[in-house]
C-alpha positions in Angstrom: 78.1 155.3 167.5 75.0 153.5 168.3 72.4 152.5 165.7 69.9 155.1 167.1 72.4 158.0 166.9 73.6 156.8 163.4 70.0 156.8 162.3 69.3 160.2 163.7 72.5 161.9 162.7 73.4 160.2 159.4 70.8 158.0 157.8 67.6 160.1 158.4 69.1 163.4 157.1 70.5 161.5 154.1 67.1 159.9 153.4 65.3 163.3 153.7 67.8 164.8 151.3 67.4 162.0 148.8 63.6 162.3 149.0 63.9 166.0 148.4 66.2 165.5 145.4 64.0 162.7 143.9 60.9 164.9 144.4 62.6 167.8 142.6 63.7 165.6 139.7 60.2 164.0 139.4 58.6 167.5 139.4 61.0 168.6 136.6 60.3 165.4 134.7 56.5 165.8 134.8 56.8 169.5 133.9 59.0 168.7 130.9 56.6 165.9 129.9 53.6 168.3 130.0 55.6 170.9 127.9 56.5 168.2 125.3 52.9 167.0 125.2 51.7 170.5 124.5 54.3 170.9 121.8 53.3 167.6 120.3 49.7 168.6 120.3 50.5 171.9 118.6 52.6 170.1 116.0 49.8 167.5 115.3 47.3 170.3 114.9 49.6 172.1 112.4 50.1 168.9 110.5 46.3 168.4 110.3 45.8 171.9 109.1 48.6 171.6 106.5 47.2 168.3 105.3 43.8 169.9 104.8 45.4 172.8 102.9 47.4 170.4 100.8 44.3 168.4 99.8 42.6 171.6 98.7 45.6 172.7 96.7 45.9 169.3 95.1 42.3 169.5 93.9 42.8 173.0 92.5 46.1 171.9 90.9 44.4 169.0 89.1 41.7 171.4 87.8 44.4 173.8 86.6 46.2 171.0 84.8 43.0 170.3 82.9 42.7 173.9 82.0 46.3 174.1 80.9 45.8 171.1 78.6 42.8 172.7 77.0 44.7 175.9 76.6 47.5 174.1 74.9 45.1 172.4 72.5 43.4 175.7 71.7 46.7 177.5 71.0 47.7 174.7 68.7 44.4 174.8 66.9 44.4 178.6 66.5 48.1 179.1 65.9 50.2 181.1 68.4 49.8 184.4 66.5 46.0 184.2 66.4 45.8 183.1 70.1 48.0 186.0 71.2 45.8 188.4 69.2 42.7 187.1 70.8 44.2 187.3 74.2 45.3 190.9 73.7 41.8 191.9 72.5 40.2 190.2 75.5 42.6 191.9 77.9 41.9 195.3 76.4 38.1 194.7 76.7 38.6 193.6 80.3 40.6 196.7 81.2 38.0 199.0 79.7 35.3 197.3 81.7 37.2 197.5 84.9 38.2 201.1 84.4 36.6 203.2 87.2 34.3 206.0 86.1 35.1 209.3 87.6 32.0 211.1 88.9 32.5 214.8 88.6 30.2 216.9 90.7 29.7 220.6 90.8 31.6 222.4 93.5 29.6 225.2 95.1 
């Protein structure tokens, strides 16, 4: 077999096939890379949003710890029985204030 016929019958088709396979692999690689980049962007966005929410919750948590400390001091100063009595009275007053009034109209 001459060099020219080997080139035409064996080498050239093999090179074309290799080019096709490499092109296909590269396209799959770039597509997967884009998919992974989009997933990474989504994950980073979620991390950023969760970090912001966490900061807000931490601020509120610190505020509530201060309120809890004051509440504990108040209960110790009043005694548990007196504190429970005041809480019950205030809850009853709040329930009365929130109770919806029923408007009764005349039916004709």
